[in-house]
C-alpha positions as CSV (number, residue, x, y, z in Angstrom):
1,X,19.5,34.4,-65.4
2,X,18.6,31.2,-66.8
3,X,18.5,30.1,-70.2
4,X,15.3,30.5,-71.8
5,X,14.3,33.4,-69.2
6,X,12.5,36.5,-71.1
7,X,13.8,39.8,-70.3
8,X,12.6,43.1,-70.6
9,X,15.1,43.5,-73.1
10,X,14.2,40.3,-75.3
11,X,14.3,41.3,-79.2
12,X,16.5,44.6,-78.6
13,X,19.8,45.5,-80.1
14,X,22.4,46.6,-77.0
15,X,25.3,48.4,-77.3
16,X,27.6,48.3,-74.2
17,X,30.6,51.1,-74.2
18,X,33.4,50.9,-72.1
19,X,37.3,52.2,-72.4
20,X,38.5,48.8,-71.3
21,X,38.0,45.5,-72.3
22,X,35.2,43.1,-70.9
23,X,35.9,41.1,-68.9
24,X,37.8,39.7,-66.1
25,X,40.6,42.0,-66.0
26,X,38.5,45.1,-64.6
27,X,35.3,45.8,-62.8
28,X,33.5,47.5,-65.2
29,X,34.5,44.9,-67.8
30,X,32.9,41.9,-65.6
31,X,29.9,43.6,-64.4
32,X,29.3,43.9,-68.1
33,X,29.5,40.6,-68.9
34,X,27.2,39.6,-66.4
35,X,24.7,41.5,-67.5
36,X,24.5,39.8,-71.1
37,X,24.6,36.4,-69.5
38,X,22.1,34.0,-70.7
39,X,21.0,37.1,-73.1
40,X,18.0,36.9,-75.2
41,X,18.8,40.4,-77.1
42,X,21.7,41.0,-79.3
43,X,24.5,43.2,-77.9
44,X,27.7,44.3,-79.2
45,X,30.7,45.9,-77.3
46,X,32.8,49.2,-78.0
47,X,35.9,49.9,-76.5
48,X,39.6,51.8,-77.4
49,X,41.7,51.4,-74.2
50,X,44.1,48.2,-76.1
51,X,46.0,46.8,-72.8
52,X,48.3,44.4,-73.9
53,X,47.9,41.6,-71.5
54,X,43.9,42.1,-70.9
55,X,42.2,41.3,-74.2
56,X,38.6,41.6,-74.3
57,X,36.8,38.1,-73.1
58,X,34.2,37.9,-76.0
59,X,33.9,38.0,-79.6
60,X,31.0,40.3,-80.0
61,X,33.7,43.4,-78.7
62,X,35.0,45.7,-81.0
63,X,38.5,47.5,-80.4
64,X,38.6,51.1,-81.6
65,X,42.0,52.6,-80.1
66,X,44.2,51.3,-82.8
67,X,42.1,50.7,-85.8
68,X,45.0,51.8,-88.8
69,X,42.0,50.8,-91.9
70,X,39.0,52.0,-93.1
71,X,35.5,50.7,-92.0
72,X,35.1,48.7,-95.5
73,X,38.4,47.6,-95.5
74,X,38.3,46.5,-91.5
75,X,35.6,43.9,-92.4
76,X,37.9,42.0,-94.7
77,X,40.6,42.3,-92.1
78,X,39.8,40.0,-89.3
79,X,42.5,41.0,-86.7
80,X,40.2,44.5,-86.2
81,X,37.5,42.8,-84.6
82,X,37.1,40.0,-82.2
83,X,39.1,39.9,-78.7
84,X,41.9,42.7,-80.0
85,X,44.9,40.7,-79.2
86,X,46.6,41.3,-82.3
87,X,46.1,45.1,-82.5
88,X,47.6,45.2,-79.2
89,X,50.5,44.9,-80.5
90,X,50.2,47.8,-83.0
91,X,51.2,51.3,-82.1
92,X,48.4,53.9,-81.2
93,X,49.7,56.1,-84.0
94,X,47.1,58.4,-85.6
95,X,47.5,57.3,-89.0
96,X,45.4,58.0,-92.3
97,X,42.3,55.3,-92.0
98,X,42.9,55.0,-88.0
99,X,39.5,55.2,-86.0
100,X,40.0,58.3,-83.9
101,X,41.6,62.0,-84.2
102,X,42.0,63.0,-80.7
103,X,39.3,62.3,-79.1
104,X,36.5,62.3,-82.4
105,X,35.7,59.1,-84.6
106,X,37.0,59.8,-88.0
107,X,35.0,59.4,-90.7
108,X,31.4,59.6,-89.2
109,X,29.6,58.3,-92.1
110,X,32.1,55.0,-92.1
111,X,32.0,54.4,-88.6
112,X,28.2,55.0,-88.4
113,X,27.8,52.0,-91.1
114,X,30.8,50.2,-89.2
115,X,29.4,50.1,-85.9
116,X,25.7,49.7,-87.0
117,X,26.5,47.5,-89.8
118,X,24.0,44.8,-88.6
119,X,21.3,47.1,-88.0
120,X,20.4,50.3,-86.0
121,X,20.9,49.3,-81.9
122,X,18.0,50.3,-79.7
123,X,19.6,51.6,-76.5
124,X,23.5,51.8,-75.3
125,X,24.7,51.1,-72.2
126,X,27.6,53.6,-71.1
127,X,30.3,53.7,-68.2
128,X,32.8,56.7,-68.4
129,X,34.5,57.4,-65.1
130,X,36.4,60.4,-65.7
131,X,36.3,63.2,-68.6
132,X,38.7,61.9,-71.0
133,X,36.4,58.5,-71.1
134,X,33.3,61.0,-71.3
135,X,34.8,62.5,-74.5
136,X,35.4,59.1,-76.3
137,X,32.2,57.9,-75.0
138,X,30.3,60.8,-76.9
139,X,32.0,60.3,-79.5
140,X,30.9,56.7,-79.9
141,X,27.3,57.5,-79.4
142,X,27.5,60.0,-81.9
143,X,27.9,57.1,-84.4
144,X,25.4,54.7,-82.6
145,X,22.8,57.4,-82.9
146,X,20.4,56.0,-80.0
147,X,19.2,56.8,-76.7
148,X,21.4,55.5,-74.2
149,X,21.5,55.0,-70.4
150,X,24.5,56.3,-68.0
151,X,25.9,54.0,-65.6
152,X,28.0,56.0,-63.0
153,X,30.7,54.0,-61.5
154,X,32.9,56.5,-60.6
155,X,33.8,59.9,-60.8
156,X,37.6,59.9,-61.3
157,X,38.4,63.6,-60.9
158,X,39.8,65.0,-57.2
159,X,37.3,68.4,-57.4
160,X,34.5,65.6,-57.8
161,X,32.1,66.7,-61.0
162,X,32.7,69.7,-62.2
163,X,30.7,71.3,-65.1
164,X,33.6,73.6,-66.7
165,X,36.4,70.9,-66.1
166,X,34.2,68.1,-67.5
167,X,31.9,69.1,-70.3
168,X,31.6,65.9,-71.4
169,X,30.6,64.0,-68.5
170,X,28.2,66.9,-67.6
171,X,26.8,66.6,-71.5
172,X,26.7,62.8,-71.0
173,X,24.8,63.0,-68.2
174,X,22.4,65.9,-69.7
175,X,21.2,63.6,-72.9
176,X,20.8,60.2,-70.9
177,X,17.7,58.8,-70.7
178,X,18.3,57.3,-67.3
179,X,21.2,57.7,-64.8
180,X,22.3,55.0,-62.7
181,X,24.6,55.5,-59.8
182,X,26.7,53.0,-57.4
183,X,26.0,54.9,-54.2
184,X,24.7,58.1,-52.5
185,X,27.5,59.9,-52.8
186,X,28.0,59.4,-56.1
187,X,24.3,60.7,-56.8
188,X,24.2,63.3,-54.6
189,X,27.8,64.5,-56.9
190,X,25.9,63.9,-60.3
191,X,22.7,66.3,-59.3
192,X,25.1,69.1,-59.1
193,X,24.8,69.2,-62.8
194,X,21.9,66.8,-63.5
195,X,18.6,67.5,-62.0
196,X,17.0,64.1,-62.8
197,X,16.5,61.3,-61.1
198,X,19.6,58.8,-60.3
199,X,18.6,55.5,-59.4
200,X,21.0,53.6,-57.4
201,X,22.5,50.0,-58.0
202,X,25.1,48.2,-56.8
203,X,27.9,45.9,-59.0
204,X,27.6,41.8,-58.0
205,X,28.3,38.5,-58.8
206,X,26.3,35.1,-59.2
207,X,26.1,33.3,-55.9
208,X,27.8,30.0,-55.1
209,X,27.7,27.1,-52.9
210,X,31.4,26.7,-53.0
211,X,33.0,29.0,-50.4
212,X,36.0,29.5,-48.4
213,X,37.6,25.7,-47.8
214,X,39.9,26.5,-44.9
215,X,41.4,23.9,-42.4
216,X,42.4,25.0,-38.9
217,X,46.3,24.0,-39.4
218,X,46.6,25.6,-43.0
219,X,49.3,28.3,-43.2
220,X,47.9,31.9,-43.4
221,X,47.1,32.8,-47.0
222,X,46.0,36.6,-47.8
223,X,44.4,37.9,-51.3
224,X,44.4,40.6,-53.2
225,X,43.4,41.0,-56.9
226,X,43.9,44.0,-59.3
227,X,46.2,46.8,-59.5
228,X,48.6,47.6,-56.9
229,X,50.3,50.5,-58.6
230,X,47.4,52.8,-57.3
231,X,48.0,51.9,-53.7
232,X,51.6,52.1,-52.8
233,X,51.0,53.3,-49.5
234,X,48.5,50.4,-48.8
235,X,51.3,48.0,-50.3
236,X,53.9,49.7,-48.4
237,X,51.7,49.1,-44.7
238,X,51.1,45.3,-45.5
239,X,54.6,44.8,-46.3
240,X,55.3,46.4,-42.7
241,X,53.0,44.2,-41.2
242,X,53.6,41.2,-42.7
243,X,56.1,40.2,-40.2
244,X,53.4,39.7,-37.9
245,X,51.7,36.7,-39.5
246,X,55.1,35.2,-40.3
247,X,55.9,35.0,-36.4
248,X,52.4,33.6,-36.1
249,X,52.2,31.2,-39.6
250,X,54.9,29.5,-40.9
251,X,54.6,29.4,-44.7
252,X,52.2,32.1,-44.9
253,X,51.5,33.6,-48.2
254,X,50.4,37.0,-49.7
255,X,48.3,35.6,-53.0
256,X,48.5,38.1,-55.7
257,X,46.1,37.6,-58.6
258,X,46.5,40.5,-62.0
259,X,48.9,41.7,-63.9
260,X,52.3,40.5,-63.6
261,X,54.1,43.6,-64.1
262,X,52.4,44.7,-60.7
263,X,54.4,42.9,-59.0
264,X,57.2,45.4,-58.4
265,X,55.2,47.5,-56.5
266,X,55.8,44.7,-54.0
267,X,58.6,45.7,-51.1
268,X,61.2,43.2,-51.5
269,X,60.6,42.2,-48.3
270,X,57.4,40.6,-49.0
271,X,58.5,39.2,-52.6
272,X,59.6,35.8,-51.1
273,X,55.8,35.0,-49.6
274,X,54.2,36.1,-52.8
275,X,52.1,33.2,-55.3
276,X,51.2,35.0,-58.5
277,X,48.4,34.1,-60.5
278,X,47.9,36.1,-64.3
279,X,44.0,36.4,-64.2
280,X,42.9,33.3,-64.2
281,X,39.6,31.9,-65.7
282,X,36.4,32.6,-63.1
283,X,36.7,29.3,-62.2
284,X,40.2,29.0,-61.2
285,X,40.4,32.5,-59.2
286,X,37.1,31.7,-57.1
287,X,39.2,28.0,-56.6
288,X,42.4,29.7,-55.5
289,X,40.4,32.8,-53.5
290,X,38.5,29.7,-51.8
291,X,41.9,28.8,-50.2
292,X,42.3,32.3,-48.3
293,X,41.8,33.6,-45.3
294,X,41.2,37.0,-46.0
295,X,41.5,39.3,-48.8
296,X,42.9,42.8,-48.7
297,X,42.3,46.2,-50.4
298,X,45.3,47.9,-50.3
299,X,43.9,51.7,-50.4
300,X,43.3,53.9,-50.5
301,X,44.5,55.6,-47.6
302,X,43.0,58.9,-48.2
303,X,39.3,59.9,-48.8
304,X,40.4,62.8,-50.8
305,X,41.8,61.6,-53.5
306,X,40.3,60.8,-56.7
307,X,40.3,56.8,-56.0
308,X,39.1,57.8,-52.1
309,X,36.3,59.9,-52.9
310,X,33.8,57.9,-55.0
311,X,36.1,54.5,-56.3
312,X,34.7,51.2,-55.0
313,X,35.9,48.2,-56.2
314,X,33.7,45.9,-58.2
315,X,36.4,42.7,-56.8
316,X,34.4,42.9,-53.6
317,X,31.8,40.9,-54.8
318,X,34.2,38.2,-55.6
319,X,35.8,38.0,-51.9
320,X,32.4,38.6,-50.2
321,X,30.2,36.0,-52.3
322,X,33.6,33.7,-51.2
323,X,33.2,34.0,-47.8
324,X,36.3,36.1,-47.2
325,X,36.7,38.8,-44.7
326,X,38.1,42.1,-46.0
327,X,41.0,43.7,-44.4
328,X,41.1,47.3,-45.8
329,X,43.6,50.0,-45.8
330,X,40.9,52.6,-46.3
331,X,40.1,55.8,-44.1
332,X,36.8,55.8,-42.0
333,X,35.3,58.6,-44.9
334,X,36.7,56.6,-48.0
335,X,34.1,55.3,-49.5
336,X,34.8,51.7,-50.0
337,X,34.5,52.2,-46.1
338,X,31.5,53.7,-46.1
339,X,30.2,51.1,-48.7
340,X,30.8,48.6,-45.9
341,X,30.0,50.5,-43.1
342,X,27.6,47.8,-42.0
343,X,29.7,44.9,-41.1
344,X,32.7,47.2,-40.1
345,X,34.7,45.0,-37.2
346,X,32.8,41.9,-38.1
347,X,33.4,41.1,-42.1
348,X,35.4,44.1,-42.9
349,X,38.5,45.6,-40.9
350,X,39.4,48.7,-41.7
351,X,43.1,49.4,-40.9
352,X,45.4,52.8,-41.4
353,X,48.6,51.9,-39.3
354,X,51.2,49.1,-39.1
355,X,50.0,47.8,-35.5
356,X,46.4,48.0,-36.6
357,X,47.1,46.0,-39.4
358,X,48.9,43.5,-38.0
359,X,46.7,43.1,-35.1
360,X,43.9,42.6,-37.9
361,X,45.7,39.5,-39.7
362,X,47.0,38.1,-36.7
363,X,43.1,37.7,-35.3
364,X,42.0,36.5,-39.1
365,X,44.9,33.7,-38.6
366,X,42.2,32.2,-36.0
367,X,39.6,29.6,-36.9
368,X,37.3,31.0,-35.0
369,X,37.7,34.7,-35.9
370,X,37.7,33.8,-39.5
371,X,35.1,31.7,-39.4
372,X,32.5,34.2,-37.9
373,X,34.1,36.8,-40.3
374,X,33.2,34.6,-42.8
375,X,29.6,34.2,-42.1
376,X,29.3,37.7,-42.2
377,X,31.1,38.7,-45.2
378,X,28.7,36.0,-47.1
379,X,25.6,37.4,-45.5
380,X,26.4,40.8,-46.7
381,X,27.2,39.7,-50.4
382,X,23.8,38.0,-50.3
383,X,21.7,40.9,-49.5
384,X,23.3,43.6,-51.4
385,X,25.8,42.1,-54.4
386,X,23.2,39.4,-56.0
387,X,23.7,40.0,-59.7
388,X,20.0,38.0,-60.4
389,X,18.7,41.2,-58.2
390,X,20.8,43.7,-60.0
391,X,20.5,42.5,-63.9
392,X,16.5,42.7,-64.3
393,X,16.3,45.8,-63.0
394,X,19.0,47.1,-65.3
395,X,17.6,45.1,-68.2
396,X,14.2,46.9,-67.3
397,X,15.8,50.5,-67.4
398,X,17.3,49.8,-70.5
399,X,14.5,48.8,-72.3
400,X,12.5,51.9,-71.1
401,X,15.0,54.2,-72.8
402,X,14.4,52.0,-75.7
403,X,11.2,52.7,-75.7
404,X,11.8,56.3,-75.4
405,X,12.9,56.5,-79.2
406,X,10.1,54.2,-80.7
């Protein structure tokens, strides 16, 4: 969306609500950033999970989790707004004047004034993925007092969407002007408790002309971006298969991008081959990824866990748009495997055993195999994960939801 482009939300005021920071440190946050790029509308982001290493990347982001002062006083206290770097150092206590009591915003009148101090919001986009996040989101929406669109990226509940066990999630769905789901399986699950239509919409990123840059003699480099702690089985599988890579490529590297504390989940045997980067800026991240032969999705190995049923990592868009083939320690029925079924065996290579994973990595170290897989990966990204085709439709949905209240 270029500068000067008129969008369906032109002139509106949009609230973005999520548990986590707005930025490259997490999938939903990165999608929010791309949604508002070049915006011709006003917007503000509200979040509550303060992560020490991952503050919000944007100034128009209000951290609600560890607010220790009243709404009026917070306007005189700049640490309480913006990127949230300093408030991350404060303990999450329920002190007098704090923003939360349990999962409810305190002093609703003050909170309502604070959240809408620049005027009322026309519409909100919310993206909770669990019952707990949904409860917090309901409280924020009560303070905002505007219609909203619920974008369902994931359902983090092992038994799926159960109205009895997930009352807040269910209430959010039923109160939404529009519901958007990432996949058909998520839409089907949502329709267990919600009778309205669910529009399917993927994640995405901007196309780039700069893609994978690999010379035939370059040592093999495998990228992994994000959390490792959720996928210890897949990390262990990679460590055991890595000897096969060392045998065919001297100087091979596992390129890890993310939080430094995640390195402790790597077995000792593979750590000596790790090249680590702590959430570099987007341009630097892309440069690093372009130097890699492939990307690794470390799980989940099971399709029946909360992560396996519906979770699909948004970082897939970064990998594929840069031409990186995907290697995944994922079960065939896993949500990620189903999402990538179109390029299975050509640009996406699932492997659930040490031998399978070793074979795939060795094959992708061969220039011709890697080059063909790279082309397939890039074509898939252009067909399905182009933010320039995704963004206009989401803004249209938000504008329609805002019109309902007018």
